PyMOL commands that place a pseudoatom at each C-alpha (Angstrom):
pseudoatom trace, name=CA, resn=UNK, resi=1, chain=A, elem=C, hetatm=0, pos=[-14.637, -41.156, 29.848]
pseudoatom trace, name=CA, resn=UNK, resi=2, chain=A, elem=C, hetatm=0, pos=[-15.054, -37.913, 31.802]
pseudoatom trace, name=CA, resn=UNK, resi=3, chain=A, elem=C, hetatm=0, pos=[-11.383, -37.044, 31.285]
pseudoatom trace, name=CA, resn=UNK, resi=4, chain=A, elem=C, hetatm=0, pos=[-11.738, -37.493, 27.524]
pseudoatom trace, name=CA, resn=UNK, resi=5, chain=A, elem=C, hetatm=0, pos=[-14.807, -35.230, 27.513]
pseudoatom trace, name=CA, resn=UNK, resi=6, chain=A, elem=C, hetatm=0, pos=[-13.069, -32.554, 29.581]
pseudoatom trace, name=CA, resn=UNK, resi=7, chain=A, elem=C, hetatm=0, pos=[-9.933, -32.633, 27.412]
pseudoatom trace, name=CA, resn=UNK, resi=8, chain=A, elem=C, hetatm=0, pos=[-12.068, -32.482, 24.268]
pseudoatom trace, name=CA, resn=UNK, resi=9, chain=A, elem=C, hetatm=0, pos=[-14.021, -29.496, 25.544]
pseudoatom trace, name=CA, resn=UNK, resi=10, chain=A, elem=C, hetatm=0, pos=[-10.801, -27.667, 26.479]
pseudoatom trace, name=CA, resn=UNK, resi=11, chain=A, elem=C, hetatm=0, pos=[-9.260, -28.354, 23.058]
pseudoatom trace, name=CA, resn=UNK, resi=12, chain=A, elem=C, hetatm=0, pos=[-12.406, -27.230, 21.225]
pseudoatom trace, name=CA, resn=UNK, resi=13, chain=A, elem=C, hetatm=0, pos=[-12.605, -24.045, 23.294]
pseudoatom trace, name=CA, resn=UNK, resi=14, chain=A, elem=C, hetatm=0, pos=[-8.922, -23.216, 22.753]
pseudoatom trace, name=CA, resn=UNK, resi=15, chain=A, elem=C, hetatm=0, pos=[-9.101, -23.861, 19.028]
pseudoatom trace, name=CA, resn=UNK, resi=16, chain=A, elem=C, hetatm=0, pos=[-12.340, -21.923, 18.771]
pseudoatom trace, name=CA, resn=UNK, resi=17, chain=A, elem=C, hetatm=0, pos=[-10.976, -18.925, 20.624]
pseudoatom trace, name=CA, resn=UNK, resi=18, chain=A, elem=C, hetatm=0, pos=[-7.592, -18.889, 18.910]
pseudoatom trace, name=CA, resn=UNK, resi=19, chain=A, elem=C, hetatm=0, pos=[-9.109, -19.596, 15.513]
pseudoatom trace, name=CA, resn=UNK, resi=20, chain=A, elem=C, hetatm=0, pos=[-11.654, -16.831, 15.989]
pseudoatom trace, name=CA, resn=UNK, resi=21, chain=A, elem=C, hetatm=0, pos=[-8.965, -14.347, 17.000]
pseudoatom trace, name=CA, resn=UNK, resi=22, chain=A, elem=C, hetatm=0, pos=[-6.778, -15.273, 14.047]
pseudoatom trace, name=CA, resn=UNK, resi=23, chain=A, elem=C, hetatm=0, pos=[-9.685, -15.008, 11.621]
pseudoatom trace, name=CA, resn=UNK, resi=24, chain=A, elem=C, hetatm=0, pos=[-10.665, -11.612, 13.037]
pseudoatom trace, name=CA, resn=UNK, resi=25, chain=A, elem=C, hetatm=0, pos=[-7.099, -10.325, 12.674]
pseudoatom trace, name=CA, resn=UNK, resi=26, chain=A, elem=C, hetatm=0, pos=[-6.868, -11.660, 9.115]
pseudoatom trace, name=CA, resn=UNK, resi=27, chain=A, elem=C, hetatm=0, pos=[-10.234, -10.187, 8.125]
pseudoatom trace, name=CA, resn=UNK, resi=28, chain=A, elem=C, hetatm=0, pos=[-9.325, -6.805, 9.621]
pseudoatom trace, name=CA, resn=UNK, resi=29, chain=A, elem=C, hetatm=0, pos=[-5.982, -6.711, 7.809]
pseudoatom trace, name=CA, resn=UNK, resi=30, chain=A, elem=C, hetatm=0, pos=[-7.235, -7.861, 4.408]
pseudoatom trace, name=CA, resn=UNK, resi=31, chain=A, elem=C, hetatm=0, pos=[-10.641, -6.179, 4.229]
pseudoatom trace, name=CA, resn=UNK, resi=32, chain=A, elem=C, hetatm=0, pos=[-10.813, -3.624, 7.036]
pseudoatom trace, name=CA, resn=UNK, resi=33, chain=A, elem=C, hetatm=0, pos=[-7.616, -1.803, 6.097]
pseudoatom trace, name=CA, resn=UNK, resi=34, chain=A, elem=C, hetatm=0, pos=[-9.176, -0.696, 2.796]
pseudoatom trace, name=CA, resn=UNK, resi=35, chain=A, elem=C, hetatm=0, pos=[-12.063, 1.288, 4.298]
pseudoatom trace, name=CA, resn=UNK, resi=36, chain=A, elem=C, hetatm=0, pos=[-10.047, 4.418, 5.282]
pseudoatom trace, name=CA, resn=UNK, resi=37, chain=A, elem=C, hetatm=0, pos=[-8.333, 4.298, 1.879]
pseudoatom trace, name=CA, resn=UNK, resi=38, chain=A, elem=C, hetatm=0, pos=[-11.651, 3.949, 0.032]
pseudoatom trace, name=CA, resn=UNK, resi=39, chain=A, elem=C, hetatm=0, pos=[-13.026, 7.045, 1.777]
pseudoatom trace, name=CA, resn=UNK, resi=40, chain=A, elem=C, hetatm=0, pos=[-10.116, 9.133, 0.478]
pseudoatom trace, name=CA, resn=UNK, resi=41, chain=A, elem=C, hetatm=0, pos=[-9.985, 7.886, -3.134]
pseudoatom trace, name=CA, resn=UNK, resi=42, chain=A, elem=C, hetatm=0, pos=[-13.611, 7.275, -4.003]
pseudoatom trace, name=CA, resn=UNK, resi=43, chain=A, elem=C, hetatm=0, pos=[-14.960, 10.003, -6.243]
pseudoatom trace, name=CA, resn=UNK, resi=44, chain=A, elem=C, hetatm=0, pos=[-11.553, 11.197, -7.476]
pseudoatom trace, name=CA, resn=UNK, resi=45, chain=A, elem=C, hetatm=0, pos=[-11.420, 11.760, -11.252]
pseudoatom trace, name=CA, resn=UNK, resi=46, chain=A, elem=C, hetatm=0, pos=[-8.988, 8.878, -11.877]
pseudoatom trace, name=CA, resn=UNK, resi=47, chain=A, elem=C, hetatm=0, pos=[-11.067, 6.361, -9.926]
pseudoatom trace, name=CA, resn=UNK, resi=48, chain=A, elem=C, hetatm=0, pos=[-14.277, 7.567, -11.573]
pseudoatom trace, name=CA, resn=UNK, resi=49, chain=A, elem=C, hetatm=0, pos=[-12.720, 7.236, -15.042]
pseudoatom trace, name=CA, resn=UNK, resi=50, chain=A, elem=C, hetatm=0, pos=[-11.177, 3.759, -14.703]
pseudoatom trace, name=CA, resn=UNK, resi=51, chain=A, elem=C, hetatm=0, pos=[-13.041, 2.013, -11.852]
pseudoatom trace, name=CA, resn=UNK, resi=52, chain=A, elem=C, hetatm=0, pos=[-16.302, 3.858, -11.258]
pseudoatom trace, name=CA, resn=UNK, resi=53, chain=A, elem=C, hetatm=0, pos=[-17.925, 3.249, -7.898]
pseudoatom trace, name=CA, resn=UNK, resi=54, chain=A, elem=C, hetatm=0, pos=[-15.617, 0.979, -5.917]
pseudoatom trace, name=CA, resn=UNK, resi=55, chain=A, elem=C, hetatm=0, pos=[-17.300, -2.389, -5.361]
pseudoatom trace, name=CA, resn=UNK, resi=56, chain=A, elem=C, hetatm=0, pos=[-14.466, -4.120, -3.527]
pseudoatom trace, name=CA, resn=UNK, resi=57, chain=A, elem=C, hetatm=0, pos=[-10.921, -3.657, -2.341]
pseudoatom trace, name=CA, resn=UNK, resi=58, chain=A, elem=C, hetatm=0, pos=[-8.650, -6.241, -0.763]
pseudoatom trace, name=CA, resn=UNK, resi=59, chain=A, elem=C, hetatm=0, pos=[-5.036, -6.152, 0.311]
pseudoatom trace, name=CA, resn=UNK, resi=60, chain=A, elem=C, hetatm=0, pos=[-2.705, -7.503, -2.371]
pseudoatom trace, name=CA, resn=UNK, resi=61, chain=A, elem=C, hetatm=0, pos=[-0.326, -9.580, -0.260]
pseudoatom trace, name=CA, resn=UNK, resi=62, chain=A, elem=C, hetatm=0, pos=[2.187, -10.242, -3.071]
pseudoatom trace, name=CA, resn=UNK, resi=63, chain=A, elem=C, hetatm=0, pos=[2.638, -6.603, -4.042]
pseudoatom trace, name=CA, resn=UNK, resi=64, chain=A, elem=C, hetatm=0, pos=[2.569, -5.304, -0.473]
pseudoatom trace, name=CA, resn=UNK, resi=65, chain=A, elem=C, hetatm=0, pos=[5.087, -7.889, 0.744]
pseudoatom trace, name=CA, resn=UNK, resi=66, chain=A, elem=C, hetatm=0, pos=[7.356, -7.076, -2.189]
pseudoatom trace, name=CA, resn=UNK, resi=67, chain=A, elem=C, hetatm=0, pos=[7.427, -3.409, -1.154]
pseudoatom trace, name=CA, resn=UNK, resi=68, chain=A, elem=C, hetatm=0, pos=[7.877, -4.268, 2.527]
pseudoatom trace, name=CA, resn=UNK, resi=69, chain=A, elem=C, hetatm=0, pos=[10.846, -6.527, 1.720]
pseudoatom trace, name=CA, resn=UNK, resi=70, chain=A, elem=C, hetatm=0, pos=[12.457, -3.604, -0.123]
pseudoatom trace, name=CA, resn=UNK, resi=71, chain=A, elem=C, hetatm=0, pos=[12.158, -1.380, 2.946]
pseudoatom trace, name=CA, resn=UNK, resi=72, chain=A, elem=C, hetatm=0, pos=[9.125, 0.530, 1.703]
pseudoatom trace, name=CA, resn=UNK, resi=73, chain=A, elem=C, hetatm=0, pos=[7.199, -0.075, 4.919]
pseudoatom trace, name=CA, resn=UNK, resi=74, chain=A, elem=C, hetatm=0, pos=[4.622, 2.671, 4.407]
pseudoatom trace, name=CA, resn=UNK, resi=75, chain=A, elem=C, hetatm=0, pos=[3.417, 1.294, 1.069]
pseudoatom trace, name=CA, resn=UNK, resi=76, chain=A, elem=C, hetatm=0, pos=[0.449, -0.994, 0.622]
pseudoatom trace, name=CA, resn=UNK, resi=77, chain=A, elem=C, hetatm=0, pos=[-1.242, -2.335, -2.483]
pseudoatom trace, name=CA, resn=UNK, resi=78, chain=A, elem=C, hetatm=0, pos=[-4.909, -3.161, -2.920]
pseudoatom trace, name=CA, resn=UNK, resi=79, chain=A, elem=C, hetatm=0, pos=[-6.758, -4.981, -5.686]
pseudoatom trace, name=CA, resn=UNK, resi=80, chain=A, elem=C, hetatm=0, pos=[-9.810, -2.837, -6.392]
pseudoatom trace, name=CA, resn=UNK, resi=81, chain=A, elem=C, hetatm=0, pos=[-12.733, -3.350, -8.712]
pseudoatom trace, name=CA, resn=UNK, resi=82, chain=A, elem=C, hetatm=0, pos=[-15.794, -1.520, -9.892]
pseudoatom trace, name=CA, resn=UNK, resi=83, chain=A, elem=C, hetatm=0, pos=[-18.281, -1.519, -12.762]
pseudoatom trace, name=CA, resn=UNK, resi=84, chain=A, elem=C, hetatm=0, pos=[-15.774, 0.016, -15.203]
pseudoatom trace, name=CA, resn=UNK, resi=85, chain=A, elem=C, hetatm=0, pos=[-12.809, -2.244, -14.437]
pseudoatom trace, name=CA, resn=UNK, resi=86, chain=A, elem=C, hetatm=0, pos=[-10.235, -3.539, -12.006]
pseudoatom trace, name=CA, resn=UNK, resi=87, chain=A, elem=C, hetatm=0, pos=[-6.779, -2.366, -11.057]
pseudoatom trace, name=CA, resn=UNK, resi=88, chain=A, elem=C, hetatm=0, pos=[-4.020, -2.301, -8.478]
pseudoatom trace, name=CA, resn=UNK, resi=89, chain=A, elem=C, hetatm=0, pos=[-4.006, 0.677, -6.131]
pseudoatom trace, name=CA, resn=UNK, resi=90, chain=A, elem=C, hetatm=0, pos=[-0.580, 1.448, -4.630]
pseudoatom trace, name=CA, resn=UNK, resi=91, chain=A, elem=C, hetatm=0, pos=[-0.667, 3.835, -1.668]
pseudoatom trace, name=CA, resn=UNK, resi=92, chain=A, elem=C, hetatm=0, pos=[1.819, 5.379, 0.712]
pseudoatom trace, name=CA, resn=UNK, resi=93, chain=A, elem=C, hetatm=0, pos=[0.600, 5.946, 4.259]
pseudoatom trace, name=CA, resn=UNK, resi=94, chain=A, elem=C, hetatm=0, pos=[1.003, 9.405, 5.656]
pseudoatom trace, name=CA, resn=UNK, resi=95, chain=A, elem=C, hetatm=0, pos=[1.946, 10.480, 9.163]
pseudoatom trace, name=CA, resn=UNK, resi=96, chain=A, elem=C, hetatm=0, pos=[-1.554, 9.500, 10.347]
pseudoatom trace, name=CA, resn=UNK, resi=97, chain=A, elem=C, hetatm=0, pos=[-1.356, 6.037, 8.781]
pseudoatom trace, name=CA, resn=UNK, resi=98, chain=A, elem=C, hetatm=0, pos=[-4.143, 4.989, 6.447]
pseudoatom trace, name=CA, resn=UNK, resi=99, chain=A, elem=C, hetatm=0, pos=[-6.327, 7.889, 7.576]
pseudoatom trace, name=CA, resn=UNK, resi=100, chain=A, elem=C, hetatm=0, pos=[-4.296, 10.437, 5.556]
pseudoatom trace, name=CA, resn=UNK, resi=101, chain=A, elem=C, hetatm=0, pos=[-2.426, 9.121, 2.509]
pseudoatom trace, name=CA, resn=UNK, resi=102, chain=A, elem=C, hetatm=0, pos=[0.707, 10.765, 1.094]
pseudoatom trace, name=CA, resn=UNK, resi=103, chain=A, elem=C, hetatm=0, pos=[-0.114, 9.565, -2.414]
pseudoatom trace, name=CA, resn=UNK, resi=104, chain=A, elem=C, hetatm=0, pos=[-2.014, 6.906, -4.332]
pseudoatom trace, name=CA, resn=UNK, resi=105, chain=A, elem=C, hetatm=0, pos=[-1.471, 5.484, -7.817]
pseudoatom trace, name=CA, resn=UNK, resi=106, chain=A, elem=C, hetatm=0, pos=[-3.806, 3.257, -9.836]
pseudoatom trace, name=CA, resn=UNK, resi=107, chain=A, elem=C, hetatm=0, pos=[-2.110, 0.684, -12.091]
pseudoatom trace, name=CA, resn=UNK, resi=108, chain=A, elem=C, hetatm=0, pos=[-4.191, -0.645, -14.962]
pseudoatom trace, name=CA, resn=UNK, resi=109, chain=A, elem=C, hetatm=0, pos=[-2.950, -2.506, -18.043]
pseudoatom trace, name=CA, resn=UNK, resi=110, chain=A, elem=C, hetatm=0, pos=[0.690, -1.604, -17.365]
pseudoatom trace, name=CA, resn=UNK, resi=111, chain=A, elem=C, hetatm=0, pos=[-0.062, 2.112, -17.040]
pseudoatom trace, name=CA, resn=UNK, resi=112, chain=A, elem=C, hetatm=0, pos=[0.110, 4.168, -13.841]
pseudoatom trace, name=CA, resn=UNK, resi=113, chain=A, elem=C, hetatm=0, pos=[-2.426, 6.897, -13.124]
pseudoatom trace, name=CA, resn=UNK, resi=114, chain=A, elem=C, hetatm=0, pos=[-2.057, 9.309, -10.194]
pseudoatom trace, name=CA, resn=UNK, resi=115, chain=A, elem=C, hetatm=0, pos=[-5.050, 9.298, -7.867]
pseudoatom trace, name=CA, resn=UNK, resi=116, chain=A, elem=C, hetatm=0, pos=[-3.777, 11.429, -4.950]
pseudoatom trace, name=CA, resn=UNK, resi=117, chain=A, elem=C, hetatm=0, pos=[-0.650, 13.444, -4.188]
pseudoatom trace, name=CA, resn=UNK, resi=118, chain=A, elem=C, hetatm=0, pos=[2.690, 13.206, -5.964]
pseudoatom trace, name=CA, resn=UNK, resi=119, chain=A, elem=C, hetatm=0, pos=[4.173, 9.698, -6.141]
pseudoatom trace, name=CA, resn=UNK, resi=120, chain=A, elem=C, hetatm=0, pos=[7.963, 9.224, -6.129]
pseudoatom trace, name=CA, resn=UNK, resi=121, chain=A, elem=C, hetatm=0, pos=[9.901, 8.678, -9.327]
pseudoatom trace, name=CA, resn=UNK, resi=122, chain=A, elem=C, hetatm=0, pos=[11.130, 5.284, -8.056]
pseudoatom trace, name=CA, resn=UNK, resi=123, chain=A, elem=C, hetatm=0, pos=[7.601, 3.853, -7.859]
pseudoatom trace, name=CA, resn=UNK, resi=124, chain=A, elem=C, hetatm=0, pos=[8.314, 1.128, -10.414]
pseudoatom trace, name=CA, resn=UNK, resi=125, chain=A, elem=C, hetatm=0, pos=[12.000, 0.516, -9.577]
pseudoatom trace, name=CA, resn=UNK, resi=126, chain=A, elem=C, hetatm=0, pos=[12.873, -3.018, -8.612]
pseudoatom trace, name=CA, resn=UNK, resi=127, chain=A, elem=C, hetatm=0, pos=[15.684, -2.276, -6.163]
pseudoatom trace, name=CA, resn=UNK, resi=128, chain=A, elem=C, hetatm=0, pos=[15.273, -0.834, -2.689]
pseudoatom trace, name=CA, resn=UNK, resi=129, chain=A, elem=C, hetatm=0, pos=[17.733, 2.031, -3.074]
pseudoatom trace, name=CA, resn=UNK, resi=130, chain=A, elem=C, hetatm=0, pos=[16.780, 5.111, -5.077]
pseudoatom trace, name=CA, resn=UNK, resi=131, chain=A, elem=C, hetatm=0, pos=[18.350, 5.288, -8.491]
pseudoatom trace, name=CA, resn=UNK, resi=132, chain=A, elem=C, hetatm=0, pos=[20.859, 8.100, -9.038]
pseudoatom trace, name=CA, resn=UNK, resi=133, chain=A, elem=C, hetatm=0, pos=[21.762, 7.251, -12.635]
pseudoatom trace, name=CA, resn=UNK, resi=134, chain=A, elem=C, hetatm=0, pos=[21.606, 10.013, -15.181]
pseudoatom trace, name=CA, resn=UNK, resi=135, chain=A, elem=C, hetatm=0, pos=[22.691, 12.705, -12.734]
pseudoatom trace, name=CA, resn=UNK, resi=136, chain=A, elem=C, hetatm=0, pos=[25.810, 14.827, -12.918]
pseudoatom trace, name=CA, resn=UNK, resi=137, chain=A, elem=C, hetatm=0, pos=[28.627, 14.151, -10.468]
pseudoatom trace, name=CA, resn=UNK, resi=138, chain=A, elem=C, hetatm=0, pos=[28.244, 17.252, -8.326]
pseudoatom trace, name=CA, resn=UNK, resi=139, chain=A, elem=C, hetatm=0, pos=[27.771, 17.662, -4.613]
pseudoatom trace, name=CA, resn=UNK, resi=140, chain=A, elem=C, hetatm=0, pos=[24.200, 18.917, -5.122]
pseudoatom trace, name=CA, resn=UNK, resi=141, chain=A, elem=C, hetatm=0, pos=[23.263, 15.545, -6.591]
pseudoatom trace, name=CA, resn=UNK, resi=142, chain=A, elem=C, hetatm=0, pos=[24.359, 13.755, -3.431]
pseudoatom trace, name=CA, resn=UNK, resi=143, chain=A, elem=C, hetatm=0, pos=[22.024, 16.014, -1.475]
pseudoatom trace, name=CA, resn=UNK, resi=144, chain=A, elem=C, hetatm=0, pos=[19.216, 15.234, -3.895]
pseudoatom trace, name=CA, resn=UNK, resi=145, chain=A, elem=C, hetatm=0, pos=[19.842, 11.506, -3.503]
pseudoatom trace, name=CA, resn=UNK, resi=146, chain=A, elem=C, hetatm=0, pos=[19.771, 11.923, 0.266]
pseudoatom trace, name=CA, resn=UNK, resi=147, chain=A, elem=C, hetatm=0, pos=[16.464, 13.795, -0.043]
pseudoatom trace, name=CA, resn=UNK, resi=148, chain=A, elem=C, hetatm=0, pos=[15.045, 10.893, -2.073]
pseudoatom trace, name=CA, resn=UNK, resi=149, chain=A, elem=C, hetatm=0, pos=[16.031, 8.435, 0.661]
pseudoatom trace, name=CA, resn=UNK, resi=150, chain=A, elem=C, hetatm=0, pos=[14.308, 10.509, 3.335]
pseudoatom trace, name=CA, resn=UNK, resi=151, chain=A, elem=C, hetatm=0, pos=[10.978, 9.967, 1.601]
pseudoatom trace, name=CA, resn=UNK, resi=152, chain=A, elem=C, hetatm=0, pos=[10.598, 13.289, -0.187]
pseudoatom trace, name=CA, resn=UNK, resi=153, chain=A, elem=C, hetatm=0, pos=[9.421, 13.115, -3.741]
pseudoatom trace, name=CA, resn=UNK, resi=154, chain=A, elem=C, hetatm=0, pos=[11.950, 13.449, -6.531]
pseudoatom trace, name=CA, resn=UNK, resi=155, chain=A, elem=C, hetatm=0, pos=[10.132, 16.586, -7.652]
pseudoatom trace, name=CA, resn=UNK, resi=156, chain=A, elem=C, hetatm=0, pos=[11.065, 18.267, -4.367]
pseudoatom trace, name=CA, resn=UNK, resi=157, chain=A, elem=C, hetatm=0, pos=[14.628, 17.000, -4.628]
pseudoatom trace, name=CA, resn=UNK, resi=158, chain=A, elem=C, hetatm=0, pos=[14.904, 18.344, -8.187]
pseudoatom trace, name=CA, resn=UNK, resi=159, chain=A, elem=C, hetatm=0, pos=[13.631, 21.764, -7.194]
pseudoatom trace, name=CA, resn=UNK, resi=160, chain=A, elem=C, hetatm=0, pos=[16.186, 21.855, -4.349]
pseudoatom trace, name=CA, resn=UNK, resi=161, chain=A, elem=C, hetatm=0, pos=[18.912, 21.203, -6.904]
pseudoatom trace, name=CA, resn=UNK, resi=162, chain=A, elem=C, hetatm=0, pos=[17.970, 24.209, -9.005]
for i in range(1, 162): cmd.bond("trace and resi %d" % i, "trace and resi %d" % (i + 1))
show_as sticks, trace
zoom trace
């Protein structure tokens, strides 16, 4: 009987410790990752107009995983809500991670509204590679496409072309 009690205690302790660690990691990823983002976007005109004061923000696994599978590793999406409405916030982490965002876009009712920075033109594209359709076949366009792949916005790439 003592062996059963000892084995039971060991199993309970292992499950408790591992389960607690896993829950802490999950909670930090889903809820804790939004806090540095919230600090940067709260009070911006777009958020004030469509969301108001942000009540909650959680990581949108489906949208984030979709971007990560396409090689957009710096992007994350959050479901946010407030007294005026709810929406999907798509962000791109800057060089300092979530503490300094490159850009942020709020998607509500099929429309995109810029919150911070200048988002890329391929924000809504479904394929991982930047689209180069509609451009002339000149050597400058290849340089612009290469600029798009390096993470610069298409606005920068267009101004380089001119």
